[in-house]
ZAKESE-320571 format. One record per residue (C-alpha): residue in three letters; x, y, z. Coordinates in steps of 0.2 Angstrom, whole numbers, always signed. Layout:
# ZAKESE-320571
   r     X     Y     Z
 ALA     X     Y     Z
...
# end
This chain:
# ZAKESE-320571
   r     X     Y     Z
 MET   -45  +120  +147
 THR   -48  +138  +145
 ASP   -36  +144  +158
 MET   -20  +138  +148
 THR    -7  +152  +145
 VAL    +7  +142  +136
 VAL    -2  +127  +127
 GLY   -12  +133  +113
 GLN    +0  +148  +110
 SER   +11  +151   +95
 ALA   +27  +152  +105
 PRO   +43  +156   +95
 ARG   +55  +142   +92
 LEU   +68  +139  +106
 GLU   +82  +138   +94
 GLY   +75  +151   +82
 HIS   +87  +165   +87
 GLU  +102  +154   +84
 LYS   +96  +149   +67
 ILE   +92  +166   +60
 THR  +108  +173   +66
 GLY  +118  +159   +59
 ARG  +125  +152   +75
 THR  +118  +135   +74
 VAL  +131  +122   +76
 TYR  +129  +106   +64
 VAL  +141   +92   +63
 ASP  +151   +99   +50
 ASP  +154  +115   +60
 MET  +162  +106   +74
 GLN  +180  +105   +77
 ARG  +191   +95   +90
 PRO  +209   +97   +94
 GLY  +219   +85   +82
 MET  +204   +81   +72
 LEU  +206   +70   +57
 GLN  +195   +70   +41
 ALA  +187   +55   +33
 ALA  +181   +50   +16
 VAL  +172   +34   +10
 LEU  +176   +24    -6
 ARG  +160   +18   -15
 SER  +157    +3   -25
 PRO  +155    +6   -44
 TYR  +145   -10   -46
 ALA  +128   -15   -42
 HIS  +132   -33   -38
 ALA  +150   -40   -38
 ARG  +162   -51   -28
 LEU  +176   -43   -19
 VAL  +191   -54   -26
 SER  +204   -44   -18
 LEU  +207   -27   -10
 ASP  +224   -19    -7
 ALA  +226    -3    +3
 THR  +245    -3    +5
 ALA  +247   +12    -6
 ALA  +233   +22    +2
 ARG  +241   +18   +20
 ALA  +258   +24   +14
 LEU  +252   +41    +8
 PRO  +258   +55   +19
 GLY  +245   +62   +30
 VAL  +234   +45   +30
 HIS  +232   +38   +48
 CYS  +220   +24   +45
 VAL  +211   +14   +32
 LEU  +197    +2   +36
 THR  +189   -11   +25
 GLY  +175   -24   +28
 GLU  +186   -36   +38
 ASP  +187   -23   +51
 PHE  +168   -24   +54
 PRO  +164   -42   +57
 HIS  +147   -39   +66
 HIS  +131   -39   +56
 TYR  +116   -28   +61
 GLY   +99   -24   +56
 ALA   +82   -19   +64
 PHE   +72   -34   +58
 VAL   +85   -44   +48
 GLN  +103   -44   +53
 ASP  +109   -43   +35
 GLU  +120   -27   +35
 VAL  +138   -23   +38
 ALA  +146    -6   +40
 LEU  +158    -9   +25
 ALA  +156   -22   +11
 GLN  +161   -40   +15
 GLY  +163   -53    +2
 LYS  +153   -44   -11
 VAL  +144   -27   -15
 ARG  +126   -26   -17
 TYR  +122    -9   -25
 VAL  +131    +5   -34
 GLY  +137   +17   -20
 ALA  +139    +3    -7
 PRO  +153    +9    +5
 VAL  +169    -2    +3
 ALA  +183    +7   +12
 VAL  +185   +22   +23
 VAL  +201   +33   +26
 ALA  +205   +45   +40
 ALA  +218   +58   +36
 ASP  +225   +75   +41
 THR  +214   +84   +28
 LEU  +199   +79   +17
 ALA  +209   +81    +2
 VAL  +222   +69    +7
 ALA  +208   +56   +12
 ARG  +200   +58    -5
 GLN  +217   +56   -13
 ALA  +220   +40    -3
 LEU  +203   +33    -9
 GLY  +210   +33   -27
 LEU  +225   +22   -21
 ILE  +215    +8   -15
 ALA  +216    -6   -28
 ILE  +201   -18   -29
 ASP  +198   -32   -40
 TYR  +179   -35   -43
 GLN  +171   -50   -51
 GLU  +154   -43   -58
 LEU  +139   -53   -54
 PRO  +121   -53   -62
 ALA  +111   -40   -54
 VAL   +92   -39   -51
 MET   +86   -21   -52
 THR   +67   -23   -49
 PRO   +56   -34   -39
 VAL   +50   -42   -55
 GLU   +68   -47   -59
 ALA   +72   -52   -41
 LEU   +56   -63   -39
 ALA   +58   -72   -55
 PRO   +63   -91   -55
 ASP   +82   -93   -54
 ALA   +85   -75   -51
 PRO  +102   -71   -44
 LEU  +102   -70   -25
 VAL  +106   -53   -17
 HIS  +109   -62    -1
 ASP  +116   -79    -3
 ASP  +117   -82   +16
 PHE  +100   -75   +20
 ALA   +96   -91   +30
 ALA  +110   -88   +42
 TYR  +105   -70   +47
 GLY   +96   -67   +63
 ARG   +78   -61   +60
 ARG   +64   -54   +71
 VAL   +50   -62   +61
 ALA   +55   -80   +58
 VAL   +42   -85   +44
 PRO   +47   -95   +28
 LEU   +51   -83   +14
 PRO   +54   -86    -5
 ALA   +71   -81   -12
 ASN   +75   -63   -13
 VAL   +61   -59    -1
 CYS   +65   -51   +16
 ALA   +48   -48   +23
 ALA   +30   -54   +20
 THR   +14   -50   +29
 THR    -5   -54   +28
 ILE   -19   -45   +37
 ALA   -37   -51   +35
 GLU   -54   -48   +43
 GLY   -71   -54   +38
 ASP   -76   -63   +22
 VAL   -68   -53    +7
 GLU   -74   -64    -7
 ALA   -92   -66    -1
 ALA   -92   -47    +1
 PHE   -86   -43   -16
 ALA   -98   -55   -23
 GLY  -112   -45   -16
 CYS  -106   -28   -21
 ASP  -115   -17   -34
 VAL   -99    -8   -39
 VAL   -81   -14   -39
 VAL   -66    -5   -45
 GLU   -48   -12   -46
 GLY   -32    -7   -53
 THR   -13    -7   -51
 TYR    -3    +8   -45
 GLU   +15   +12   -46
 THR   +25   +23   -34
 GLN   +43   +28   -36
 ALA   +59   +30   -26
 GLN   +59   +47   -17
 VAL   +75   +53    -9
 HIS   +74   +60    +8
 CYS   +84   +76    +2
 TYR   +87   +83   +19
 LEU   +97   +99   +18
 GLU  +111   +93   +29
 PRO  +120   +77   +23
 CYS  +123   +63   +35
 GLY  +138   +66   +46
 ALA  +147   +61   +62
 LEU  +161   +66   +73
 ALA  +169   +53   +85
 GLU  +182   +54   +99
 ALA  +189   +41  +110
 ASP  +194   +45  +128
 ALA  +209   +38  +137
 ALA  +199   +23  +143
 GLY  +193   +18  +126
 LYS  +175   +25  +128
 ILE  +169   +32  +112
 THR  +158   +48  +110
 VAL  +149   +51   +94
 TRP  +141   +67   +89
 SER  +130   +65   +74
 SER  +115   +71   +64
 CYS  +102   +58   +69
 GLN   +84   +54   +74
 SER   +89   +45   +90
 VAL  +104   +45  +100
 PHE   +99   +29  +108
 ARG   +97   +19   +91
 VAL  +115   +26   +87
 GLN  +122   +20  +104
 ALA  +114    +3  +102
 THR  +119    +0   +84
 VAL  +137    +7   +85
 ALA  +139    -4  +100
 GLU  +133   -19   +91
 VAL  +143   -15   +75
 LEU  +159   -13   +85
 GLY  +156   -27   +97
 MET  +156   -16  +112
 PRO  +145   -14  +128
 MET  +133    +0  +125
 SER  +139    +8  +141
 ARG  +156   +11  +132
 VAL  +147   +21  +118
 ARG  +140   +39  +121
 ALA  +129   +47  +108
 ILE  +125   +65  +107
 ALA  +114   +74   +95
 THR  +119   +90   +86
 ARG  +107  +101   +78
 VAL   +99   +92   +63
 GLY   +96   +99   +46
 GLY   +81   +88   +42
 ALA   +79   +69   +42
 PHE   +62   +63   +37
 GLY   +66   +45   +42
 GLY   +83   +44   +32
 LYS   +93   +46   +48
 SER   +82   +35   +59
 ASP   +96   +22   +60
 VAL  +115   +23   +59
 THR  +122   +31   +44
 VAL  +141   +34   +45
 GLN  +143   +34   +64
 PRO  +151   +16   +65
 LEU  +164   +21   +53
 ALA  +169   +37   +62
 ALA  +169   +28   +79
 LEU  +181   +14   +74
 LEU  +192   +27   +65
 ALA  +193   +37   +81
 LEU  +196   +21   +91
 ARG  +210   +15   +80
 THR  +219   +32   +78
 ARG  +216   +39   +95
 ARG  +211   +55   +87
 PRO  +195   +64   +84
 VAL  +188   +59   +67
 LYS  +174   +69   +57
 LEU  +165   +60   +43
 VAL  +153   +71   +33
 LEU  +146   +65   +17
 SER  +146   +75    +1
 ARG  +129   +78    -7
 ASP  +134   +65   -20
 ASP  +140   +53    -7
 ASP  +123   +55    +2
 PHE  +113   +52   -14
 MET  +123   +36   -19
 MET  +125   +28    -1
 MET  +110   +32    +9
 ARG   +92   +28    +8
 THR   +75   +31    -2
 ARG   +57   +29    +0
 HIS   +51   +11    -5
 PRO   +46   +10   -23
 ALA   +29    +1   -23
 THR   +17    -9   -34
 ILE    +0    -9   -27
 TRP   -14   -20   -34
 MET   -30   -14   -25
 LYS   -49   -19   -27
 THR   -63   -10   -18
 GLY   -81   -14   -18
 ALA   -97    -4   -13
 MET  -116    -5   -12
 ALA  -127    +5   -23
 ASP  -131   +16    -8
 GLY  -113   +21    -6
 ARG  -107    +9    +8
 LEU   -90    +3    +6
 VAL   -90   -15   +11
 ALA   -74   -24    +4
 ARG   -56   -20    +0
 ALA   -41   -31    -5
 ALA   -23   -26    -9
 ARG    -7   -34   -14
 VAL    +8   -23   -11
 THR   +26   -27   -17
 LEU   +39   -15   -10
 ASP   +57   -13   -17
 GLY   +68   -14    -2
 GLY   +84   -12   -11
 ALA  +100   -21    -5
 TYR   +96   -22   +14
 ALA   +81   -25   +24
 GLU   +82   -10   +35
 ASP   +65    -6   +42
 SER   +56   -14   +27
 SER   +46   -26   +38
 ALA   +38   -12   +48
 VAL   +35    -1   +33
 LEU   +26   -16   +25
 GLY   +16   -20   +40
 PHE   +11    -2   +43
 ALA    +6    +0   +25
 LEU    -5   -15   +26
 LEU   -13   -10   +43
 ILE   -17    +7   +35
 ALA   -23    +2   +18
 ARG   -41    +1   +23
 GLY   -41   +20   +24
 PRO   -51   +30   +37
 TYR   -67   +21   +32
 ARG   -79    +8   +39
 ILE   -75    -7   +28
 ASP   -79   -23   +37
 HIS   -71   -35   +25
 ILE   -52   -34   +20
 ARG   -38   -44   +15
 MET   -21   -35   +13
 GLU    -5   -45    +9
 GLY   +12   -39    +4
 GLN   +31   -43    +2
 VAL   +47   -34    +1
 ALA   +60   -39   -12
 TYR   +78   -37   -11
 THR   +86   -29   -26
 ASN  +103   -22   -31
 ARG   +98    -4   -28
 LEU  +100    +9   -15
 ARG   +93    +4    +2
 ALA   +74    +9    +5
 ALA   +70   +14   +23
 GLY   +57   +23   +33
 PHE   +52   +39   +25
 ARG   +39   +52   +31
 GLY   +23   +42   +30
 TYR   +31   +25   +32
 GLY   +22   +15   +18
 ASN    +6   +26   +20
 PRO    +8   +37    +5
 GLN   +10   +22    -7
 VAL    -6   +13    -1
 THR   -16   +29    +1
 PHE   -13   +34   -17
 ALA   -21   +18   -23
 GLY   -35   +18   -10
 GLU   -40   +37   -11
 CYS   -40   +36   -30
 GLN   -52   +21   -29
 VAL   -64   +30   -17
 ASP   -66   +44   -30
 GLU   -69   +31   -44
 ILE   -83   +23   -34
 ALA   -90   +41   -31
 ALA   -90   +44   -50
 ARG   -98   +27   -54
 LEU  -112   +30   -41
 GLY  -114   +49   -46
 ARG  -110   +54   -28
 ASP  -101   +69   -22
 PRO   -83   +63   -16
 ILE   -84   +72    +1
 ASP  -102   +65    +4
 LEU   -97   +48    +0
 ARG   -82   +49   +12
 LEU   -93   +56   +26
 GLN  -105   +42   +24
 ASN   -91   +29   +27
 ALA   -80   +39   +39
 VAL   -74   +31   +55
 ARG   -80   +39   +71
 ALA   -75   +39   +89
 GLY   -79   +22   +97
 ASP   -76   +13   +81
 ARG   -62    +0   +80
 TRP   -47    -1   +69
 VAL   -40   -16   +59
 GLY   -35   -28   +73
 GLY   -48   -22   +85
 GLN   -40    -7   +93
 ALA   -53    +6   +99
 ILE   -53   +24   +91
 GLU   -54   +35  +106
 ALA   -55   +52   +98
 CYS   -59   +56   +80
 GLY   -61   +72   +71
 PHE   -62   +65   +54
 ALA   -79   +69   +49
 GLU   -76   +87   +55
 CYS   -61   +88   +44
 LEU   -72   +83   +29
 GLU   -85   +96   +34
 LYS   -73  +110   +36
 LEU   -64  +105   +20
 ARG   -80  +106   +11
 ASP   -85  +123   +19
 ALA   -68  +130   +14
 LEU   -69  +125    -5
 PRO   -72  +140   -17
 PRO   -84  +140   -31
 ARG   -77  +130   -46
 VAL   -66  +140   -59
 PRO   -68  +135   -77
 GLY   -54  +124   -83
 ARG   -49  +119   -66
 GLY   -52  +102   -57
 ILE   -54   +99   -38
 GLY   -49   +83   -30
 VAL   -51   +76   -12
 ALA   -41   +63    -3
 CYS   -40   +58   +15
 VAL   -28   +51   +27
 THR   -26   +41   +44
 HIS   -10   +39   +53
 ILE    -4   +35   +70
 SER    +6   +44   +84
 GLY    +7   +30   +97
 ILE   +22   +18   +96
 LEU   +35   +11  +108
 SER   +43   +19  +123
 THR   +50   +35  +130
 SER   +54   +44  +146
 ALA   +57   +62  +153
 ILE   +65   +70  +168
 VAL   +59   +87  +175
 ARG   +70   +95  +189
 VAL   +67  +111  +198
 LEU   +83  +120  +200
 GLU   +88  +130  +216
 ASP   +81  +146  +209
 GLY   +64  +139  +204
 THR   +68  +137  +186
 VAL   +66  +120  +178
 THR   +77  +109  +167
 LEU   +68   +97  +155
 ASN   +77   +82  +149
 THR   +69   +70  +137
 GLY   +81   +62  +124
 ALA   +70   +67  +110
 VAL   +80   +74   +95
 ASP   +72   +90   +87
 LEU   +74   +87   +68
 GLY   +69  +105   +64
 GLU   +50  +103   +67
 GLY   +50  +112   +83
 ALA   +48   +98   +95
 ASP   +59  +106  +108
 THR   +48  +120  +109
 VAL   +32  +110  +110
 LEU   +38   +99  +124
 ALA   +44  +114  +134
 GLN   +27  +121  +132
 ILE   +19  +106  +139
 CYS   +31  +106  +154
 ALA   +28  +125  +156
 GLU    +9  +123  +156
 THR    +9  +109  +168
 LEU   +19  +119  +180
 LYS   +11  +136  +176
 ILE   +27  +145  +173
 PRO   +33  +155  +158
 LEU   +41  +146  +144
 ASP   +58  +156  +146
 ARG   +60  +147  +163
 ILE   +62  +130  +155
 ASN   +79  +124  +150
 TYR   +78  +110  +137
 THR   +94   +99  +136
 VAL  +103   +92  +122
 PRO  +100   +73  +119
 ASP  +114   +63  +126
 THR  +114   +45  +130
 ASP  +125   +48  +146
 GLY  +112   +59  +154
 SER   +96   +59  +144
 PRO   +81   +47  +148
 TYR   +77   +35  +135
 ASN   +67   +39  +119
 TRP   +65   +27  +105
 SER   +66   +40   +91
 THR   +59   +55   +83
 GLY   +48   +47   +70
 GLY   +31   +40   +68
 SER   +23   +56   +72
 ARG   +25   +51   +90
 VAL   +35   +65   +99
 THR   +21   +77  +104
 TYR   +10   +63  +109
 MET   +22   +50  +117
 VAL   +36   +61  +123
 GLY   +23   +74  +128
 ARG   +14   +61  +139
 ALA   +31   +58  +148
 VAL   +34   +76  +150
 ALA   +17   +80  +157
 GLY   +19   +65  +169
 ALA   +36   +70  +175
 ALA   +31   +88  +177
 GLY   +16   +82  +186
 GLN   +27   +73  +198
 ALA   +38   +88  +201
 ARG   +22   +98  +204
 ASP   +16   +85  +217
 ARG   +33   +86  +226
 LEU   +32  +105  +226
 PHE   +15  +104  +234
 GLU   +22   +92  +248
 HIS   +35  +105  +253
 ALA   +23  +120  +251
 ALA   +10  +111  +262
 GLU   +23  +110  +276
 MET   +28  +128  +273
 LEU   +11  +135  +273
 GLU    +4  +123  +286
 CYS   -10  +116  +276
 ALA   -15  +100  +267
 SER    -8   +97  +249
 GLY   -26   +96  +243
 ASP   -29  +114  +248
 LEU   -15  +120  +236
 GLU   -15  +126  +218
 LEU    -2  +132  +206
 ARG    -2  +150  +202
 ALA    +5  +159  +187
 GLY   +24  +163  +187
 GLY   +30  +149  +197
 ARG   +21  +150  +214
 VAL   +11  +138  +225
 GLY    -4  +145  +235
 ILE   -19  +140  +246
 VAL   -35  +139  +236
 GLY   -46  +154  +240
 VAL   -33  +163  +250
 PRO   -25  +177  +241
 GLY    -7  +181  +246
 ALA    -5  +164  +255
 GLU    +8  +157  +243
 VAL   +27  +153  +241
 PRO   +37  +154  +225
 PHE   +46  +139  +217
 ARG   +63  +147  +222
 ASP   +59  +145  +241
 ILE   +51  +128  +239
 SER   +66  +121  +229
 GLY   +79  +130  +241
 ARG   +71  +121  +256
 ALA   +71  +104  +246
 HIS   +89  +106  +242
 TRP   +96  +113  +258
 VAL   +84  +108  +272
 ALA   +73   +93  +269
 GLY   +68   +80  +256
 GLY   +81   +82  +243
 PRO   +80   +90  +225
 ILE   +63   +90  +217
 ILE   +64   +79  +202
 GLY   +49   +71  +192
 THR   +52   +56  +181
 THR   +40   +46  +170
 SER   +43   +32  +158
 VAL   +29   +28  +145
 MET   +26   +13  +134
 PHE   +12   +13  +121
 GLU    +0    +0  +127
 GLY   -13    +1  +114
 GLY   -21   -15  +110
 GLY   -13   -27   +98
 PHE   -21   -38   +85
 ASP   -36   -47   +92
 PRO   -35   -65   +85
 LYS   -53   -67   +86
 ARG   -56   -53   +74
 SER   -40   -53   +62
 ALA   -30   -66   +54
 VAL   -12   -60   +54
 THR    +4   -68   +48
 GLY   +22   -61   +47
 ASN   +18   -46   +56
 GLY   +34   -36   +60
 ILE   +26   -22   +70
 GLY   +20   -22   +88
 LYS    +7   -11   +97
 LEU    +4    +5   +89
 GLY   -11   +17   +87
 THR   -19   +33   +93
 PHE   -25   +37   +76
 VAL   -25   +54   +68
 PHE   -35   +60   +53
 GLY   -35   +72   +39
 ALA   -43   +78   +23
 GLN   -36   +88    +9
 ALA   -42   +95    -7
 ALA   -31  +101   -22
 GLU   -36  +113   -36
 VAL   -26  +110   -52
 GLU   -25  +116   -70
 VAL   -19  +104   -84
 ASP   -11  +110  -100
 ASP   -17   +99  -114
 VAL    -2  +104  -125
 THR   +13  +102  -113
 GLY    +5   +89  -100
 GLN   +10  +101   -86
 ILE    +0  +100   -70
 ALA    -1  +116   -61
 VAL    -7  +115   -43
 ARG   -15  +131   -39
 ARG   -22  +129   -21
 ILE   -22  +115    -8
 TRP   -34  +115    +7
 ALA   -29  +104   +22
 ALA   -39  +100   +37
 HIS   -31   +89   +50
 ASP   -37   +83   +67
 VAL   -22   +86   +79
 GLY   -31   +82   +95
 ARG   -26   +99  +102
 ALA   -13  +111   +94
 ILE    +0  +114  +107
 ASN    +8  +127   +96
 PRO    -4  +132   +82
 THR   +10  +140   +71
 ALA   +21  +125   +72
 VAL    +6  +114   +67
 GLU    +3  +125   +52
 GLY   +21  +124   +48
 GLN   +21  +105   +48
 ILE    +5  +105   +37
 ALA   +13  +116   +24
 GLY   +30  +107   +25
 GLY   +22   +90   +23
 ILE   +11   +97    +8
 VAL   +27  +103    -1
 GLN   +36   +87    +1
 GLY   +20   +78    -5
 LEU   +20   +89   -20
 GLY   +37   +83   -24
 TYR   +32   +65   -22
 ALA   +16   +68   -33
 LEU   +24   +78   -47
 TYR   +43   +79   -48
 GLU   +54   +67   -37
 ASP   +60   +51   -44
 LEU   +77   +43   -42
 ARG   +79   +35   -59
 PHE   +91   +21   -64
 ASP  +101   +19   -80
 GLY  +104    +0   -79
 PRO  +112    -2   -62
 ASN  +117   +16   -60
 PRO  +107   +30   -52
 ALA  +104   +42   -67
 ASN  +100   +58   -57
 PRO  +109   +58   -41
 THR  +112   +76   -39
 LEU  +101   +91   -35
 MET  +105   +97   -53
 ASP   +95   +83   -60
 TYR   +84   +77   -46
 LYS   +69   +89   -45
 VAL   +62   +95   -29
 PRO   +48  +108   -27
 GLY   +55  +126   -28
 ALA   +47  +142   -21
 LEU   +38  +145   -38
 ASP   +31  +127   -37
 VAL   +22  +129   -21
 PRO    +3  +133   -22
 GLU    -7  +143   -10
 ILE    -9  +132    +5
 THR   -24  +134   +18
 PRO   -21  +124   +34
 ILE   -36  +120   +44
 ILE   -33  +114   +62
 VAL   -47  +103   +69
 GLU   -46   +99   +88
 HIS   -54   +83   +95
 PRO   -44   +81  +111
 GLU   -36   +63  +113
 PRO   -40   +58  +131
 SER   -23   +50  +133
 GLY   -13   +64  +125
 PRO    -4   +78  +134
 PHE   -18   +92  +135
 GLY   -27   +81  +122
 ALA   -13   +82  +108
 LYS    -9   +70   +95
 GLY    +4   +70   +81
 ILE    +5   +80   +64
 GLY   +22   +77   +57
 GLU   +18   +64   +44
 PRO    +0   +65   +39
 PRO    +0   +81   +28
 LEU   +11   +73   +15
 VAL    +1   +57   +13
 PRO   -15   +63    +4
 VAL    -7   +76    -8
 ALA    -3   +64   -22
 PRO   -21   +56   -23
 ALA   -29   +73   -21
 ILE   -19   +79   -36
 ALA   -23   +63   -46
 ASN   -42   +65   -42
 ALA   -41   +84   -47
 VAL   -33   +79   -64
 ALA   -47   +66   -66
 ASP   -60   +80   -62
 ALA   -52   +92   -74
 ARG   -48   +81   -89
 GLY   -57   +64   -86
 VAL   -41   +54   -86
 ARG   -35   +43   -71
 LEU   -16   +43   -68
 LYS   -10   +27   -58
 ALA    +9   +30   -58
 LEU   +19   +43   -48
 PRO   +26   +55   -51
 MET   +13   +62   -62
 THR   +25   +69   -75
 PRO   +20   +79   -91
 GLU   +24   +63  -101
 ARG   +12   +53   -91
 VAL    -2   +66   -92
 LEU    +0   +67  -111
 ALA    +0   +48  -113
 ALA   -16   +48  -103
 LEU   -24   +62  -113
 ASP   -19   +53  -129
 GLY   -26   +37  -123
 ARG   -42   +45  -119
 GLY   -43   +50  -138
# end
């Protein structure tokens, strides 16, 4: 595709000018006539029964218009287990759980009213870790679990909300024949999403009672469906609109405060805005799943990896959220991007009285990859092999099959490893270099797109995909512009709105470029075909004799000057014959599911997913023997993206993922003092700053995916995943110690160095 003029170019962001000039409108910037402000009352207990709640004084406070409590939200909801309510009912299950919400003339009055709500709590024993939760006779986080609706109906032990097993081959026999076997237990922590913009929503009801919700979200359609479910309303009576989003990373994939704002607006018949403070967001929202991973990997003396087993326990917190899918994906990906014929992966998610865990960039992959990539390095060391050479020997290739039997259509993994090796510099004394790899997916669930050619020949693109700041709007517009051979500035990209946008599941799973891009290319292709039909009549030729020409024209192949502009074609369609030119496409990911003849699977909470993406990274570190400080000096990252629609955007995603992975590896950890979060502010919760970021070298590898738009696949999540194991392997290379817990703090480094003697 050497004739492309838009795809493959580093086009500026569509929203770039509004952001750099400060004109971007986020939820908290919005104002509506007569708008009220809302605030939420949080629980001070991790586990307690609500004996009584009296809001009389709060309702009597001048300026207060509405106070809602749990009894106002009788409907349960949840993606896999319907265990959640908008406000606590009967009991609270974590410190920070929302108990009541107030709408008032001002935020100050709303917060004052919170202090007037009298609640009598009966504190209950709490379970703060999976070990406590899974102990015999442990207190139940959900007494009525059996009564909840569930998508995966398998028998589960007490305080377990999901359990899955995936197996292929004969693991025990394979291990028995191995020359080298390594095993270990690895611990990963709760990482806070730490998006720049806290969760917020503005809701307004019209005269007929239809509710409109503007919010910072990852999917207007998930917001619409869940708000309707929570309020017991038809979805057609709920309209969801996406504002600009100041980051999400999975933390806004389902509803946050939208149901609260919506019911307040319905009750008061006034617009209501509810935006969480940073403290509220830390205490009420979500984290990455803490995990304990036992893993065992076996190899032959010649370096062939032949067996892997893993047991994964995730801390799901107080509610199930997307835990079933996170667990299922973690087990599906735990084999790593290697040809390992014999596997057994099993895991469970425990309820605890902690903050909810949910999807987070990587979706279970960072946890298991930390364990798996550390073990590949251990095997390389035991065999005296170069870590990159060992990985190349075992690398999956195009035509191989993934766990479950799905074919890998395109695979640039080996090239990623080769380019990574070529990029590495000579070793610097006192520094270590570590390598780690990743595989991920970009195909999941459904989406759609509409492309309409306007009367003047310009184009409106409508997808329903929410841009979270990653530049998805620009990439999708580039796909549309390239398909129609028009300049990017002739594309109008619309705001996601459930009243007018075609369906898209969510911005998540690294799926927008691949899945939504496919729908955009299909819809633009339909519009192109309609343009050809009209142009054929106008030019008196067959449609097959026509071609698109740059700048929005259709011409006869081989006949210079024989052409008509989009403007004339669209004008004819609008005013003379045929009707407006509109292309529409709906896409469902149809990749193969689990082949029962190949894989034994139980408790699986995820459907068809795939279109695999690959990457390899290396980190160079220095370790201070006195302080235990790990200084990451350089990171090289080679990622196969199929085709880079916008190379600068791809490099930005690689760099951003690496920085977030750096926080996961070295700094970020939501800690608890008993039942209470101990560092729930940015004063105490450390994220990487500018001085912490090393030199980053992104390396783009392109092995076009046949089913992708112009060959493209996703890149959003993979760059985060291998950062922690690459750093751990670099520390082992530099100092000969193996760190098996995240974050790799100076205290843990010193303890490991002391243990080495």
